[in-house]
N, C-alpha and C positions, 0 to 999 in steps of 0.2 A: 222332443229327445230328450230321454231319460239320463241320469248321471251313471256314468260305468263305474265299473270298480276303480279304474287307477283314477280318476276325481275321488273317489269316496276315501282312498288310501290316502291321497293328499291331503285332505281335510282331517282323515284322524292321525295322521303323523304331526300336522304344526297343531292342531288344537290339544291333541294330547287326552289321555283317558281320566275321567276323575270319576271316582266309583260313590265319593261321597259330595253332596253340594259345596260349592266353594263361592265364597261372596268375593267376586272380580272386581280391580282397580276402578271397570266401569260404572261401580254401584250397583250391579244385581247378580242376582244367584246363578250360577252355573253348574251343569252338572253333565256327566255323560262325556262325548265329542263335542263341548261348545253349545250344549244346551240351553237355554234360557226362559223361553216361552212359559214353562211350567216348573222351573227348577223353584225351588223353597229353600227353607231352613232347615235342617235333619233329614232332607231328602237321599235316599242312596239306590243305587241301581247296579246291577248287572250288565258283565258286559254285552249280554243278548240283548238287555233292554237298551244299554247307549248305541247299539248298532240302528235297532229299531227307531230309535229317537232322532237319529243323524240321519235315517233315511227320510223317516217325515219332514224333517227341517229343510232337506234340498229342495221338498216339491214345490211349497211357493216359489223357491228361487229359478226351478225351472220354467214355472206359468210367468216369473217374470221376464226372463231371457225371452221368452215367446212373445211377449209383449212389445219389449223395448228393441230388441236385435233384427233390423230389416234384410240383413244381409246371410246368405247360406254359414252354417258353420258344420265343420265337423267335430267329429267325437270328442278330440283332443281338444278343439277349440272350445266345445261347451263345456265339459270337464275342468278347465284352466277357468272359465269365466265363474263357472259354480264355487269353486274354492275363494275366487276373488270377492264375488258378493257375499259371500258367509263370512267373510273377516270384515269388510268395510261396510253392510248394510245397504238397503235398498236405496235410501236418500243419497247417500254418495255416489252408488252404481249410478242412477239417473241423471246426475251432474257432471259424471264423469268422462276424460278427455278418452279414454279407453272406449267406452260407449259412441261418443261421436265419432272416432276415428274409424272404427268397426262399420256403422251407419255410412259413413265418406267412402267406404270400400278400400281403406287406408290400413290393411291388417298388420304390418311392419310398424308405421306408426303408432298402432294400437296396444302391440306388444311392448313398446319402447315404454309407452305410458303404465306399463304396471308399475316399474317402477317409482313412480311418483307417489303410489301409497304405502311408504316404507317410516313414517312418522307416528309419533302417536305422544299424547301429553304426559308428561311425569312430572307433578308437581307443580303444575301450570303451566311449564316449559314445556315445546316441543321440541322432541329430540328423534334422532334417526337410530331406530332399533334394532340389533343385530339380527331378532328373529323374524322381525318382518321384511328385512332386506331377503334374507335366506328365503323366506314363504314368497315373495313376489318373483325371485329369481327362478325358482322350480315351478312356479306358475308359467312364468313369462317360457320358461323350457318346453313346457308341454302343450302351451298353448300354439308355439312354432313346429311341433314336430308333428309331420305328415302323419296320416294314419295310416299309407302304404310303406311308409320307412324309407321312402326316398328323397334324395336330395336335388335342390333344384339347380344348384349351380356345384362342380366339383370345387372344394374350398382349396383343395390344392393347387389349383390352378389360379385362384384369384386371391389377391392379397390385400389386407387392407391398406386405407392410403393415409401417409400421415397426416392430412386433414381432418383425420376422423378426433385426434385429440384437441378439443376446444381452442387452445393456448397456442395453435401450431402459426407459425408465421413461415411464408414461403422465402428463398433468397431475393427473391423480386421484389417483394415488398419490403423486406428490409432494406436492399441497395436504394429502393425508390423514395422511401418514407424517410422525414428529418429525424433527427434524433430526439428532438423535444418537440411536439406539435403544439407551439405556443397556438396558434391559429384555431383551432380544436376547442383548447381552454377559453378562447375570448366568446365564443359562440356561446349565446344562454341556453339554448337548447340543449349543450352539452356540458355544462357547467353544472348543475345538479348534481350534489352528492350526498350518498348513504349517509348516515350516522356514523358508522365505523369507518368510510372513508374522513370522513368531517375531524373525526377523531385523531385519527392516524396523524392525518396533516397537521393538527393544531399541535402534537406531540413535537413533531420535526421541527415546526416554527420554534417553539418555545426552547428546544435544545439548541437548533441553528443561533437563536438571539443571545441564549445564556453564554455559547461560544465565543461571540463577537465581543459581548459586553465585559469579557475577562473576569466572569465571577465564579472561579473554580468551585465555591461554597456550595451554587446552587444549579451548578451544571449538569445536566444529564448526558452520562456520557456511554460512549459503544463499548464492544467489549474489544475492542481494537485498541482504543485510546486506555482502557484499563491495562490491557498487558503493557501500552509502551510505557504508563505512569508507575507500573510493578517493577520494570526493568530499569527505571531512572534511580529508584528506591533501592533495590539489592543494589547495583551498581555504587551508588553513594555510602550505603553501609561499606562495603566491602573497599571500599578506596578510604573509608575515614578509620577502617580498622588498620590497613597499611599504614597510614599515617599515623597512627598511633603506634605502631610497628618502630617507625623509624622513629618518633620522640622518645619513645623508652629507650632504644640503645644510646640515644646522645645523651639522655638524661643519665644513666648508666656512666655514661664515661666522663661527664663531666664530674659526676659525685665522685668518680674516682681519681680524678686528677685534682679537684678543686678540695675536696673533702674526704680524704684518707680516713680519718677515724672514724668517719658515716658509712661511707665502704665497708669496712670492717666490721664495723657493728651489724651491718644488713647481710654479709656474710660474701661479699664479694673479696675475694683473695686476691694475689696477684696473678696467681696461674690461671683465674678465670678471666681475667682482664687479659692477658697477654692471649686466652684464645680468642675473645672477641677481636683483639687488632689484627690476630691471624687472618680471621676468616672475614673481617668487617668490608672489605670492597666485594667479596663473593653477594654478603646479605644484601649491602646497600644497591646491587646491582639489581639483584632479585625484587627486592621490595620497592626500588624506583621503576624497575620494569612494569611490573604488577600494579601499580599505582597509575601509570600512563595509559595501563590498558583497558583500566577500570573508567577511569576519566574519557577516554575515547568512547569508550561504551555508553558512558551518560551522553554525550554528546550526540551521538549517533541516535538515541533514543528520545532526546528532545528535539531533534530535527523531525523525527516519525510524527510525533507529536502535533508539532507545528504544521506537518503537510495535511494532518486530519482537520486540524482547525480550518485551514486554507481550504480545503475540500468543502468543510461544514459550511463555511461562508458562501460556497458557489453555489451551494443547495439552494440555501436560504434565498441567495439574489433570483434562481427560479421559480423557486416557489411563490416568492412576492411579486413576479411578473406574469405566474399562472393565474395569481388571485386577480 
């Protein structure tokens, strides 16, 4: 089977046209539509040359498909596989799950396996690339598209089940299972943790231990605890300002009563003291009420902080049992 225009256009769209040779991250020269076998430094091509080179490049892939695939393929499936092999190479194709599932007769699983090939090494690190994700999606879509454009099942009548989501847990399982499955944690075959899980558990144990030890200078706190601490600080500052205002009013009255000369030097005349005495009950009531409010606010925030500490202590106990 030869590659159709749809497959060639798919390769062109994702490979892109390079009129001049380019040194790719794969440490090889590339020109035209991803052509590498004869590309070299300083080489340039026309669009017609790039088209010819592409058609020559897919011939070995067509031969490889004929040799390795034992199941019948329609034109769309064939073209999608040509685009995939053009990108991942012969060695990766021969060991791929896509080939294994096609030969097993499970084309739906083969289509899903397209999505495995969406990563590349960047600076030595394996990362998922946007371009590869999009290319695999386009190839998978072409692979699943019937050549007669007919649908196997009317999609309006068949809706996906919630179980399609990997993290889905049914209501029956939630009600039947324990809140914390300590038995599973004790089993040796289920106690193997990944490096990330071990690191996360170590951080949680350290934070919980510091919370119980009562050493706030070394404690790793959560966002909720940060907000509670900030609330206590703000409340204490405002309560202190109000207390300072009450002290200032009392000091001014004391100076006016015991040291009239000093009061006159400070500009505290008789009229001002008369105004202070006239409005003193209102000011004292307002300042006292505000001070009481902020003191109550501080007590509430401290209670929340202690509740968070107790919760962290319970988490520590559970983690130690699980260990």
